[in-house]
VEXTORKE-542339 format. One record per residue (C-alpha): x, y, z; residue number from 1; residue in one letter. Coordinates in Angstrom, 1 decimal, always signed. Example, Ala and Ser with C-alpha at 12.3 -4.5 7.8 and 13.67 -1.06 7.14 Angstrom:
{{+12.3 -4.5 +7.8} 1 'A'}
{{+13.7 -1.1 +7.1} 2 'S'}
end
This chain:
{{-0.1 +0.1 +0.0} 1 'M'}
{{+2.7 +2.1 +0.9} 2 'A'}
{{+4.4 +1.7 -2.5} 3 'Y'}
{{+0.8 +2.7 -4.1} 4 'L'}
{{+0.5 +5.6 -2.4} 5 'E'}
{{+3.7 +6.5 -3.3} 6 'S'}
{{+3.6 +5.9 -6.9} 7 'F'}
{{+0.3 +8.1 -6.8} 8 'F'}
{{+1.9 +10.7 -5.0} 9 'G'}
{{+4.3 +10.8 -8.0} 10 'V'}
{{+1.9 +11.1 -10.5} 11 'I'}
{{+0.0 +13.6 -8.3} 12 'G'}
{{+3.2 +15.9 -8.3} 13 'D'}
{{+3.6 +15.6 -12.1} 14 'L'}
{{+0.3 +16.5 -12.7} 15 'T'}
{{-1.1 +19.1 -10.3} 16 'W'}
{{+2.2 +20.1 -8.7} 17 'G'}
{{+3.9 +20.7 -12.2} 18 'W'}
{{+2.1 +20.8 -15.2} 19 'S'}
{{-1.7 +21.2 -15.3} 20 'L'}
{{-2.3 +24.8 -13.6} 21 'V'}
{{+0.3 +26.3 -15.9} 22 'P'}
{{-1.0 +24.2 -19.2} 23 'I'}
{{-4.6 +25.3 -18.1} 24 'L'}
{{-3.6 +28.9 -17.7} 25 'V'}
{{-1.5 +29.0 -20.8} 26 'I'}
{{-4.4 +27.2 -22.8} 27 'L'}
{{-7.0 +29.4 -21.2} 28 'G'}
{{-5.4 +32.5 -22.6} 29 'I'}
{{-4.3 +31.0 -26.2} 30 'F'}
{{-8.0 +30.1 -26.6} 31 'I'}
{{-9.4 +33.1 -25.0} 32 'T'}
{{-7.5 +34.6 -28.0} 33 'A'}
{{-7.7 +32.8 -30.7} 34 'L'}
{{-11.5 +32.6 -30.3} 35 'T'}
{{-11.4 +36.3 -29.9} 36 'G'}
{{-12.6 +36.8 -26.2} 37 'F'}
{{-15.5 +34.6 -27.3} 38 'V'}
{{-16.7 +34.2 -23.4} 39 'Q'}
{{-17.4 +38.1 -23.4} 40 'F'}
{{-18.5 +38.2 -26.9} 41 'E'}
{{-21.5 +35.7 -25.8} 42 'Y'}
{{-21.9 +36.7 -22.2} 43 'F'}
{{-25.2 +38.4 -22.9} 44 'G'}
{{-26.6 +35.2 -24.7} 45 'R'}
{{-25.7 +33.1 -21.5} 46 'M'}
{{-28.5 +34.1 -19.9} 47 'F'}
{{-30.9 +32.9 -22.4} 48 'R'}
{{-31.0 +29.5 -21.3} 49 'V'}
{{-32.7 +30.6 -18.2} 50 'L'}
{{-35.9 +31.1 -20.2} 51 'S'}
{{-38.6 +29.3 -20.6} 52 'P'}
{{-38.0 +28.5 -24.4} 53 'K'}
{{-34.9 +27.0 -23.5} 54 'S'}
{{-36.8 +23.9 -22.7} 55 'Q'}
{{-36.7 +21.4 -25.5} 56 'T'}
{{-40.2 +20.8 -27.7} 57 'G'}
{{-39.3 +16.9 -27.3} 58 'D'}
{{-40.4 +16.1 -23.5} 59 'P'}
{{-38.2 +13.1 -23.4} 60 'N'}
{{-35.0 +15.0 -24.6} 61 'A'}
{{-32.8 +16.7 -22.3} 62 'I'}
{{-32.6 +20.5 -22.8} 63 'S'}
{{-29.9 +23.0 -22.8} 64 'A'}
{{-31.1 +24.0 -19.4} 65 'R'}
{{-31.6 +20.7 -17.9} 66 'A'}
{{-27.6 +19.9 -19.2} 67 'A'}
{{-26.8 +23.1 -17.4} 68 'L'}
{{-28.0 +22.4 -14.1} 69 'L'}
{{-26.8 +19.2 -13.9} 70 'V'}
{{-23.1 +20.4 -14.8} 71 'S'}
{{-23.4 +23.3 -12.3} 72 'V'}
{{-24.7 +20.5 -9.8} 73 'G'}
{{-21.3 +18.8 -10.7} 74 'G'}
{{-19.1 +21.8 -10.3} 75 'R'}
{{-20.6 +23.3 -7.1} 76 'V'}
{{-19.6 +20.9 -4.4} 77 'G'}
{{-18.0 +21.2 -0.8} 78 'G'}
{{-15.0 +23.0 -2.5} 79 'G'}
{{-17.3 +26.1 -2.9} 80 'N'}
{{-17.4 +26.3 +0.7} 81 'I'}
{{-14.7 +24.4 +2.2} 82 'A'}
{{-12.0 +24.8 -0.6} 83 'G'}
{{-12.6 +28.8 -1.1} 84 'V'}
{{-11.9 +29.4 +2.8} 85 'A'}
{{-8.8 +27.0 +2.5} 86 'V'}
{{-7.5 +29.2 -0.4} 87 'A'}
{{-7.8 +32.1 +1.6} 88 'I'}
{{-6.5 +31.0 +4.6} 89 'T'}
{{-3.4 +29.8 +2.5} 90 'L'}
{{-3.3 +32.6 +0.0} 91 'G'}
{{-5.0 +35.2 +1.8} 92 'G'}
{{-7.6 +37.6 +0.1} 93 'P'}
{{-5.6 +37.9 -3.0} 94 'G'}
{{-6.4 +34.4 -3.8} 95 'A'}
{{-10.1 +35.4 -4.4} 96 'V'}
{{-8.7 +37.7 -7.3} 97 'F'}
{{-6.9 +35.2 -9.2} 98 'W'}
{{-9.8 +32.9 -8.6} 99 'M'}
{{-12.0 +35.1 -10.9} 100 'W'}
{{-9.2 +35.4 -13.3} 101 'M'}
{{-9.3 +31.6 -13.8} 102 'I'}
{{-12.8 +31.4 -14.0} 103 'A'}
{{-12.9 +34.1 -16.7} 104 'L'}
{{-10.4 +31.9 -18.6} 105 'L'}
{{-12.0 +29.2 -17.7} 106 'G'}
{{-15.1 +30.1 -19.4} 107 'M'}
{{-13.3 +30.1 -22.8} 108 'A'}
{{-11.9 +27.0 -22.4} 109 'T'}
{{-15.5 +25.3 -21.2} 110 'S'}
{{-16.9 +26.6 -24.2} 111 'L'}
{{-14.5 +24.9 -26.6} 112 'V'}
{{-14.4 +21.5 -24.8} 113 'E'}
{{-18.2 +21.3 -24.4} 114 'C'}
{{-18.9 +22.4 -27.9} 115 'S'}
{{-16.4 +19.5 -29.3} 116 'L'}
{{-18.3 +17.0 -27.0} 117 'A'}
{{-21.7 +18.3 -28.9} 118 'Q'}
{{-19.6 +18.2 -32.4} 119 'I'}
{{-18.9 +14.5 -32.0} 120 'Y'}
{{-21.8 +13.1 -29.6} 121 'K'}
{{-24.1 +10.0 -30.8} 122 'R'}
{{-27.5 +9.4 -30.8} 123 'R'}
{{-28.7 +6.5 -28.5} 124 'Q'}
{{-31.2 +3.6 -29.3} 125 'P'}
{{-33.4 +5.6 -26.7} 126 'D'}
{{-33.3 +8.9 -28.8} 127 'G'}
{{-30.6 +10.6 -26.1} 128 'L'}
{{-27.4 +12.0 -27.2} 129 'F'}
{{-24.3 +10.5 -25.6} 130 'R'}
{{-20.7 +11.8 -26.0} 131 'G'}
{{-17.7 +13.7 -24.2} 132 'G'}
{{-14.0 +13.6 -24.7} 133 'P'}
{{-13.9 +10.0 -24.8} 134 'A'}
{{-16.4 +10.5 -27.9} 135 'S'}
{{-14.3 +13.2 -29.3} 136 'A'}
{{-10.9 +11.5 -29.3} 137 'I'}
{{-12.5 +8.2 -30.9} 138 'I'}
{{-14.4 +10.3 -33.7} 139 'H'}
{{-12.3 +13.0 -34.0} 140 'G'}
{{-8.8 +12.1 -33.9} 141 'L'}
{{-9.5 +8.6 -35.2} 142 'G'}
{{-9.4 +5.1 -34.0} 143 'Q'}
{{-5.8 +4.6 -33.7} 144 'E'}
{{-6.1 +6.9 -30.5} 145 'Y'}
{{-9.1 +4.7 -29.0} 146 'R'}
{{-6.2 +4.0 -26.4} 147 'W'}
{{-6.0 +7.5 -25.3} 148 'L'}
{{-10.1 +7.3 -24.9} 149 'A'}
{{-10.0 +3.9 -22.6} 150 'V'}
{{-7.1 +5.7 -20.4} 151 'L'}
{{-9.5 +9.1 -20.0} 152 'Y'}
{{-12.5 +6.7 -19.5} 153 'A'}
{{-10.7 +4.8 -16.7} 154 'V'}
{{-9.2 +7.6 -14.9} 155 'C'}
{{-12.8 +9.3 -15.0} 156 'L'}
{{-14.5 +6.1 -13.3} 157 'I'}
{{-11.9 +6.1 -11.1} 158 'A'}
{{-11.6 +9.6 -9.7} 159 'A'}
{{-15.3 +10.9 -10.0} 160 'F'}
{{-17.5 +7.7 -9.2} 161 'S'}
{{-15.7 +6.1 -7.1} 162 'I'}
{{-13.1 +8.3 -5.3} 163 'G'}
{{-14.8 +11.6 -5.1} 164 'F'}
{{-18.3 +10.1 -4.2} 165 'N'}
{{-16.7 +8.8 -1.2} 166 'A'}
{{-15.5 +12.0 -0.1} 167 'F'}
{{-18.7 +13.7 -1.0} 168 'Q'}
{{-20.0 +10.8 +1.4} 169 'G'}
{{-17.8 +11.7 +4.0} 170 'N'}
{{-18.1 +15.5 +3.6} 171 'T'}
{{-22.0 +15.1 +4.4} 172 'V'}
{{-22.3 +12.9 +7.4} 173 'A'}
{{-19.2 +14.7 +9.0} 174 'G'}
{{-21.3 +18.0 +8.8} 175 'A'}
{{-24.6 +16.4 +10.2} 176 'A'}
{{-22.6 +14.7 +12.7} 177 'Q'}
{{-21.0 +18.0 +13.9} 178 'D'}
{{-23.7 +20.5 +13.7} 179 'S'}
{{-26.8 +18.0 +14.6} 180 'L'}
{{-25.4 +15.2 +16.4} 181 'G'}
{{-26.5 +12.7 +13.8} 182 'I'}
{{-24.7 +9.6 +13.9} 183 'D'}
{{-22.8 +9.0 +10.7} 184 'R'}
{{-24.3 +5.9 +9.7} 185 'I'}
{{-28.4 +7.4 +9.3} 186 'W'}
{{-26.9 +10.3 +6.9} 187 'T'}
{{-24.8 +8.0 +5.0} 188 'A'}
{{-27.9 +5.4 +4.8} 189 'G'}
{{-30.0 +8.3 +3.6} 190 'L'}
{{-27.7 +9.8 +1.1} 191 'L'}
{{-27.1 +6.4 -0.5} 192 'T'}
{{-30.9 +5.6 -0.4} 193 'I'}
{{-31.5 +8.9 -2.1} 194 'L'}
{{-28.4 +8.6 -4.7} 195 'A'}
{{-29.6 +5.2 -5.7} 196 'G'}
{{-33.1 +6.2 -6.8} 197 'F'}
{{-31.7 +8.9 -8.8} 198 'V'}
{{-29.0 +7.2 -10.4} 199 'V'}
{{-31.1 +4.2 -11.2} 200 'F'}
{{-33.2 +6.2 -13.3} 201 'G'}
{{-30.4 +7.4 -15.8} 202 'G'}
{{-29.6 +10.8 -17.2} 203 'I'}
{{-33.4 +11.8 -17.5} 204 'R'}
{{-34.0 +11.3 -13.6} 205 'R'}
{{-30.9 +12.7 -13.0} 206 'I'}
{{-31.5 +15.9 -15.2} 207 'A'}
{{-35.0 +16.0 -13.2} 208 'L'}
{{-33.4 +15.9 -9.9} 209 'A'}
{{-31.0 +18.4 -10.6} 210 'S'}
{{-34.0 +20.6 -11.8} 211 'D'}
{{-35.1 +20.7 -8.4} 212 'V'}
{{-32.0 +20.7 -6.2} 213 'V'}
{{-29.5 +23.0 -8.3} 214 'V'}
{{-31.9 +26.2 -8.2} 215 'P'}
{{-32.7 +25.8 -4.3} 216 'V'}
{{-29.3 +25.3 -3.1} 217 'M'}
{{-27.8 +27.6 -5.4} 218 'A'}
{{-30.2 +30.5 -4.8} 219 'V'}
{{-30.5 +30.0 -1.1} 220 'A'}
{{-26.6 +30.1 -0.6} 221 'Y'}
{{-26.5 +33.2 -2.8} 222 'I'}
{{-29.6 +34.9 -1.0} 223 'L'}
{{-27.6 +34.3 +2.4} 224 'M'}
{{-24.5 +35.9 +0.8} 225 'A'}
{{-26.7 +38.7 -0.3} 226 'I'}
{{-28.2 +39.3 +3.3} 227 'V'}
{{-24.5 +39.6 +4.6} 228 'I'}
{{-23.3 +41.8 +2.2} 229 'I'}
{{-26.2 +44.1 +2.6} 230 'V'}
{{-25.9 +44.2 +6.2} 231 'I'}
{{-21.8 +44.6 +5.6} 232 'N'}
{{-22.4 +47.0 +3.1} 233 'I'}
{{-20.4 +49.6 +4.3} 234 'G'}
{{-17.1 +47.0 +4.4} 235 'S'}
{{-17.7 +46.1 +0.8} 236 'V'}
{{-15.4 +48.4 -0.6} 237 'P'}
{{-12.9 +47.9 +1.7} 238 'G'}
{{-13.0 +44.3 +1.1} 239 'V'}
{{-12.6 +44.8 -2.4} 240 'L'}
{{-9.7 +47.0 -1.9} 241 'L'}
{{-7.8 +44.5 -0.1} 242 'T'}
{{-8.7 +41.3 -2.2} 243 'I'}
{{-6.9 +43.7 -5.1} 244 'V'}
{{-4.1 +44.9 -3.1} 245 'S'}
{{-3.0 +41.4 -1.6} 246 'N'}
{{-3.3 +39.9 -5.1} 247 'A'}
{{-0.6 +42.2 -6.3} 248 'F'}
{{+1.6 +41.9 -3.1} 249 'G'}
{{+0.7 +45.6 -2.1} 250 'L'}
{{-0.5 +44.3 +0.8} 251 'E'}
{{+1.0 +40.8 +2.3} 252 'E'}
{{-1.5 +38.5 +4.5} 253 'A'}
{{+0.2 +35.5 +4.6} 254 'V'}
{{+3.9 +34.0 +3.7} 255 'G'}
{{+4.5 +33.7 +0.0} 256 'G'}
{{+2.6 +37.1 -0.2} 257 'G'}
{{+1.5 +37.3 -4.3} 258 'M'}
{{+3.1 +34.1 -5.1} 259 'G'}
{{+0.8 +32.4 -2.6} 260 'A'}
{{-2.4 +34.3 -3.6} 261 'A'}
{{-1.6 +33.3 -7.1} 262 'I'}
{{-1.2 +29.6 -6.5} 263 'M'}
{{-4.0 +29.1 -4.3} 264 'H'}
{{-6.3 +31.3 -5.9} 265 'G'}
{{-5.7 +29.5 -9.4} 266 'M'}
{{-5.8 +26.3 -8.0} 267 'R'}
{{-9.1 +26.5 -6.4} 268 'R'}
{{-10.5 +28.0 -9.3} 269 'G'}
{{-9.3 +25.1 -11.2} 270 'L'}
{{-10.5 +22.6 -8.8} 271 'F'}
{{-14.0 +24.2 -8.3} 272 'S'}
{{-15.0 +25.3 -11.9} 273 'N'}
{{-13.3 +21.9 -13.6} 274 'E'}
{{-13.0 +23.9 -17.0} 275 'A'}
{{-10.4 +21.9 -19.1} 276 'G'}
{{-10.5 +19.0 -16.8} 277 'L'}
{{-12.6 +17.2 -19.3} 278 'G'}
{{-15.5 +16.1 -16.7} 279 'S'}
{{-18.6 +18.6 -18.0} 280 'A'}
{{-18.4 +17.9 -21.6} 281 'P'}
{{-19.8 +14.6 -21.0} 282 'N'}
{{-23.2 +16.0 -19.5} 283 'V'}
{{-23.0 +18.9 -22.0} 284 'A'}
{{-22.8 +16.3 -25.0} 285 'A'}
{{-26.3 +14.8 -23.7} 286 'T'}
{{-28.3 +18.2 -24.7} 287 'A'}
{{-30.4 +18.3 -27.5} 288 'D'}
{{-29.6 +21.8 -29.2} 289 'V'}
{{-29.3 +23.7 -32.6} 290 'R'}
{{-25.7 +24.3 -32.7} 291 'H'}
{{-22.6 +23.0 -31.0} 292 'P'}
{{-21.7 +26.2 -29.9} 293 'I'}
{{-25.0 +27.0 -28.2} 294 'S'}
{{-24.3 +24.3 -25.5} 295 'Q'}
{{-20.6 +25.9 -25.2} 296 'G'}
{{-21.6 +29.1 -24.3} 297 'I'}
{{-24.3 +27.5 -21.8} 298 'T'}
{{-21.6 +25.5 -20.3} 299 'Q'}
{{-19.5 +28.6 -20.1} 300 'S'}
{{-22.2 +29.9 -18.2} 301 'F'}
{{-22.0 +27.3 -15.6} 302 'S'}
{{-18.3 +28.2 -15.2} 303 'V'}
{{-19.4 +31.8 -14.1} 304 'F'}
{{-22.2 +30.5 -11.6} 305 'I'}
{{-19.8 +27.9 -10.0} 306 'D'}
{{-17.1 +30.6 -9.6} 307 'T'}
{{-17.8 +34.2 -9.8} 308 'I'}
{{-21.0 +33.8 -8.2} 309 'L'}
{{-20.6 +30.9 -5.6} 310 'I'}
{{-17.2 +30.6 -4.4} 311 'C'}
{{-17.6 +34.6 -4.5} 312 'S'}
{{-20.6 +34.1 -1.9} 313 'C'}
{{-18.3 +32.3 +0.2} 314 'T'}
{{-15.2 +34.9 +0.1} 315 'A'}
{{-17.4 +37.7 +1.1} 316 'F'}
{{-19.2 +35.6 +3.8} 317 'I'}
{{-15.5 +35.1 +5.4} 318 'I'}
{{-14.0 +38.5 +4.5} 319 'L'}
{{-17.0 +40.5 +6.0} 320 'L'}
{{-16.9 +38.7 +9.2} 321 'G'}
{{-14.1 +38.9 +12.0} 322 'D'}
{{-13.5 +35.3 +12.5} 323 'V'}
{{-10.7 +35.0 +9.5} 324 'Y'}
{{-7.4 +36.3 +10.7} 325 'V'}
{{-4.6 +36.4 +8.2} 326 'P'}
{{-1.9 +33.8 +9.1} 327 'G'}
{{-4.1 +31.9 +10.6} 328 'Q'}
{{-3.7 +28.2 +9.2} 329 'E'}
{{-5.1 +26.0 +12.0} 330 'E'}
{{-8.8 +26.2 +11.0} 331 'I'}
{{-10.8 +23.9 +8.9} 332 'D'}
{{-12.2 +25.2 +5.9} 333 'G'}
{{-15.8 +24.4 +6.6} 334 'V'}
{{-15.5 +25.4 +10.2} 335 'V'}
{{-14.2 +28.7 +9.0} 336 'L'}
{{-17.2 +29.1 +6.7} 337 'T'}
{{-19.5 +28.2 +9.2} 338 'Q'}
{{-18.0 +30.3 +12.2} 339 'Q'}
{{-18.1 +33.4 +9.9} 340 'S'}
{{-22.1 +32.7 +8.9} 341 'L'}
{{-22.7 +32.5 +12.5} 342 'V'}
{{-20.9 +35.6 +13.4} 343 'S'}
{{-23.0 +37.5 +10.7} 344 'H'}
{{-26.8 +36.1 +11.5} 345 'L'}
{{-26.4 +33.9 +14.5} 346 'G'}
{{-26.3 +29.8 +15.2} 347 'D'}
{{-29.2 +28.7 +13.5} 348 'W'}
{{-26.8 +29.3 +10.2} 349 'T'}
{{-24.6 +26.4 +11.0} 350 'Q'}
{{-27.6 +24.4 +10.5} 351 'Y'}
{{-28.4 +26.1 +7.2} 352 'F'}
{{-25.1 +25.5 +5.9} 353 'L'}
{{-25.4 +21.5 +6.8} 354 'T'}
{{-28.5 +21.4 +4.7} 355 'F'}
{{-26.6 +23.4 +1.9} 356 'I'}
{{-23.7 +20.9 +2.0} 357 'I'}
{{-25.9 +18.2 +2.0} 358 'L'}
{{-27.7 +19.5 -1.5} 359 'L'}
{{-24.2 +20.3 -2.9} 360 'F'}
{{-23.0 +16.7 -2.1} 361 'A'}
{{-26.0 +15.4 -3.6} 362 'F'}
{{-25.8 +17.1 -6.9} 363 'S'}
{{-22.6 +16.2 -7.1} 364 'S'}
{{-22.7 +12.4 -6.2} 365 'I'}
{{-25.3 +12.3 -9.1} 366 'I'}
{{-23.2 +13.8 -11.5} 367 'Y'}
{{-20.3 +12.0 -10.6} 368 'N'}
{{-22.2 +9.0 -11.3} 369 'Y'}
{{-23.1 +9.8 -14.6} 370 'Y'}
{{-19.6 +10.5 -15.6} 371 'L'}
{{-18.6 +7.0 -14.9} 372 'G'}
{{-22.0 +5.3 -16.6} 373 'E'}
{{-20.9 +7.7 -19.7} 374 'N'}
{{-17.2 +6.3 -19.3} 375 'A'}
{{-18.4 +2.8 -18.9} 376 'L'}
{{-20.0 +3.2 -22.6} 377 'A'}
{{-16.5 +3.2 -24.0} 378 'V'}
{{-16.1 -0.5 -22.9} 379 'F'}
{{-19.4 -1.9 -22.9} 380 'T'}
{{-22.9 -1.3 -23.0} 381 'D'}
{{-23.7 -4.6 -21.1} 382 'N'}
{{-26.9 -4.0 -18.6} 383 'P'}
{{-25.0 -6.0 -16.0} 384 'A'}
{{-22.0 -3.8 -16.1} 385 'A'}
{{-24.1 -0.7 -15.6} 386 'L'}
{{-25.8 -2.3 -12.4} 387 'L'}
{{-22.6 -3.5 -11.1} 388 'V'}
{{-21.5 +0.4 -11.4} 389 'L'}
{{-24.8 +1.8 -9.7} 390 'R'}
{{-24.4 -0.9 -6.8} 391 'L'}
{{-20.5 +0.1 -6.7} 392 'L'}
{{-21.4 +4.1 -6.0} 393 'V'}
{{-24.3 +3.6 -3.9} 394 'M'}
{{-21.6 +1.5 -1.7} 395 'A'}
{{-19.1 +3.8 -2.0} 396 'I'}
{{-21.4 +6.9 -0.7} 397 'V'}
{{-22.3 +4.8 +1.9} 398 'F'}
{{-19.1 +3.4 +2.9} 399 'V'}
{{-17.2 +7.0 +2.6} 400 'G'}
{{-19.9 +8.4 +5.0} 401 'G'}
{{-20.1 +5.9 +7.5} 402 'V'}
{{-16.3 +5.4 +8.1} 403 'A'}
{{-14.4 +8.6 +7.3} 404 'P'}
{{-11.0 +7.1 +7.5} 405 'G'}
{{-11.9 +4.8 +4.6} 406 'A'}
{{-11.6 +7.7 +2.3} 407 'T'}
{{-8.0 +7.7 +2.5} 408 'A'}
{{-8.2 +4.5 +0.4} 409 'V'}
{{-9.2 +7.0 -2.3} 410 'F'}
{{-5.7 +8.6 -2.7} 411 'F'}
{{-5.5 +7.9 -6.2} 412 'F'}
{{-8.4 +10.3 -7.0} 413 'S'}
{{-6.7 +13.5 -7.4} 414 'D'}
{{-3.9 +11.7 -9.6} 415 'P'}
{{-6.2 +10.2 -12.0} 416 'M'}
{{-8.3 +13.3 -12.2} 417 'M'}
{{-5.0 +14.8 -13.3} 418 'G'}
{{-4.1 +12.2 -15.8} 419 'I'}
{{-7.5 +12.3 -17.4} 420 'L'}
{{-7.2 +16.4 -17.3} 421 'A'}
{{-3.9 +16.0 -19.5} 422 'L'}
{{-5.4 +13.8 -22.0} 423 'V'}
{{-8.8 +16.1 -22.2} 424 'N'}
{{-6.2 +19.0 -22.9} 425 'L'}
{{-4.4 +17.3 -25.6} 426 'I'}
{{-7.8 +16.4 -27.3} 427 'A'}
{{-8.7 +20.1 -26.8} 428 'I'}
{{-5.3 +21.4 -28.6} 429 'M'}
{{-5.6 +18.9 -31.3} 430 'M'}
{{-9.4 +19.3 -32.4} 431 'L'}
{{-9.2 +23.2 -31.7} 432 'L'}
{{-9.3 +24.0 -35.1} 433 'P'}
{{-12.1 +21.8 -35.4} 434 'T'}
{{-14.3 +23.7 -33.0} 435 'C'}
{{-12.9 +27.3 -34.6} 436 'L'}
{{-14.5 +26.2 -38.0} 437 'R'}
{{-17.8 +25.3 -36.1} 438 'V'}
{{-17.3 +28.5 -34.1} 439 'L'}
{{-17.1 +30.9 -37.6} 440 'R'}
{{-20.2 +29.0 -38.8} 441 'D'}
{{-22.3 +30.1 -35.4} 442 'F'}
{{-20.9 +33.5 -36.1} 443 'R'}
{{-21.8 +33.6 -39.8} 444 'R'}
{{-25.3 +32.7 -39.5} 445 'Q'}
{{-25.6 +35.4 -36.5} 446 'L'}
{{-23.9 +38.3 -38.9} 447 'K'}
{{-26.8 +37.0 -41.5} 448 'E'}
{{-29.4 +37.6 -39.1} 449 'G'}
{{-30.3 +34.2 -37.7} 450 'V'}
{{-31.2 +34.4 -34.3} 451 'Q'}
{{-31.0 +30.7 -33.2} 452 'R'}
{{-27.8 +29.3 -35.3} 453 'P'}
{{-28.8 +25.4 -37.0} 454 'V'}
{{-25.9 +23.3 -37.2} 455 'F'}
{{-25.9 +21.3 -40.3} 456 'N'}
{{-23.4 +18.4 -40.6} 457 'P'}
{{-23.3 +18.6 -44.5} 458 'R'}
{{-21.2 +21.4 -44.2} 459 'D'}
{{-18.3 +19.5 -42.7} 460 'F'}
{{-18.2 +16.7 -44.6} 461 'P'}
{{-14.6 +15.7 -43.6} 462 'D'}
{{-15.8 +15.5 -40.0} 463 'L'}
{{-16.8 +12.1 -38.3} 464 'N'}
{{-20.2 +13.4 -37.2} 465 'I'}
{{-23.3 +11.5 -36.7} 466 'D'}
{{-25.9 +13.5 -38.9} 467 'H'}
{{-28.8 +11.9 -37.1} 468 'T'}
{{-27.6 +14.0 -34.4} 469 'A'}
{{-28.6 +16.9 -35.9} 470 'W'}
{{-32.2 +16.1 -37.4} 471 'V'}
{{-33.1 +19.8 -37.6} 472 'G'}
{{-30.3 +20.6 -40.3} 473 'A'}
{{-31.0 +20.5 -43.7} 474 'K'}
{{-28.9 +20.5 -46.9} 475 'P'}
{{-28.7 +24.2 -48.3} 476 'T'}
{{-27.8 +25.5 -51.7} 477 'E'}
{{-26.5 +28.6 -50.4} 478 'T'}
{{-24.6 +29.7 -47.1} 479 'S'}
{{-28.0 +30.5 -45.4} 480 'G'}
{{-30.2 +28.2 -43.5} 481 'R'}
{{-33.6 +26.9 -44.3} 482 'V'}
{{-36.2 +24.4 -42.4} 483 'G'}
{{-37.1 +23.6 -39.0} 484 'S'}
{{-35.0 +23.3 -35.9} 485 'P'}
{{-36.4 +19.8 -35.6} 486 'G'}
{{-37.8 +20.4 -31.7} 487 'G'}
{{-34.5 +21.8 -30.3} 488 'A'}
{{-35.9 +24.8 -28.8} 489 'A'}
{{-32.8 +26.0 -26.5} 490 'E'}
{{-32.7 +29.8 -26.4} 491 'A'}
{{-29.1 +30.1 -26.8} 492 'V'}
end
């Protein structure tokens, strides 16, 4: 076991410690420049997905809004509460600024990787879509790269469906025990039953559950933060000044100064919004949309929600209070956020935070499960294998909740996530020219006055695209578009 831990420790150091963060940052800058700052160009269009018109005309399909909520539910987790607190503790208030910067770059990266997932998605016998980085590798790069897709799929199952789900169960059970005095076994059992009910319903039930859970948890947490900001409105300018000053080393709050702020802020941002890490595209591919770039824009919006909104809520809750002391590194992340809430609004908020953590963890568990289900399709479509995965996920959630020490067994999670992220980044870089072609098609249609562009795979005969996934696109004699969008009514 010690040998395995050492082995995976080296992998973790080579990915997260040396390569991933710089590569993600450089690639984010590169993509932002090549796409013409696409995340700012279409920022206004992102909000269209919240309109009732974003619902697909087919009640059995996964709409753009449903895919957004599932991905937000996966991106938003305990890290938005505990992770931000740790980043501030280790990197100072300036870490928040660099967290914002990495999110702005990540919005462009997410747009590209999720658009590629849409381009290479495949329609399934039940009428739904399946895709993601593995599909993009196989159909975009060719069968000779299938081994890369297999490596990606193995890492995705190991990191998300197994490892991270154990940690989610542990987080919820621990929070319930600490704040409510509920024994871990009861919390773990309830969470396992709820997760099982959803995952056995597949992506449709996951989307339905996310449609309820994600808006509740996000709105509740954001409203709580707004109340705290309003109460302390006079201190807000000072906090913003502190964040910027500390970010550029003008005001040192912790050892390491500006370097610590950059490192911890960027790492927290990347871990939280997962842009470029190859997880969200699996969900993005399920959406029934008119054009791949439409879903790319929508998924870019989910990065904004995760980091710019929800992570910032935690940051202001902490920095507007008097619990946080610069340079103090002994306090636990969840405890710091919890104590800061109590200092603002009273003891009842610790129970509120436990409820929010439960929702965050639940949405992450069902999201992590679907990533594993999608990855499993790379190897087999045997129903027995799918049943084993579902039962395994339920068992993992329960064990992680009941036995907190058991999570140490899943030390391989972060290193495996690092490998799959590198594989995804390789695929993004190799397929970026394809995405830029499709982006030009989207822009051209907008310039021609088409309010909601439609993707016609016949315009890209050299690409291995499933034409049945784009039934609304009809052949054209000119550069314009004709015909009905075929029921896909997303608003982006």
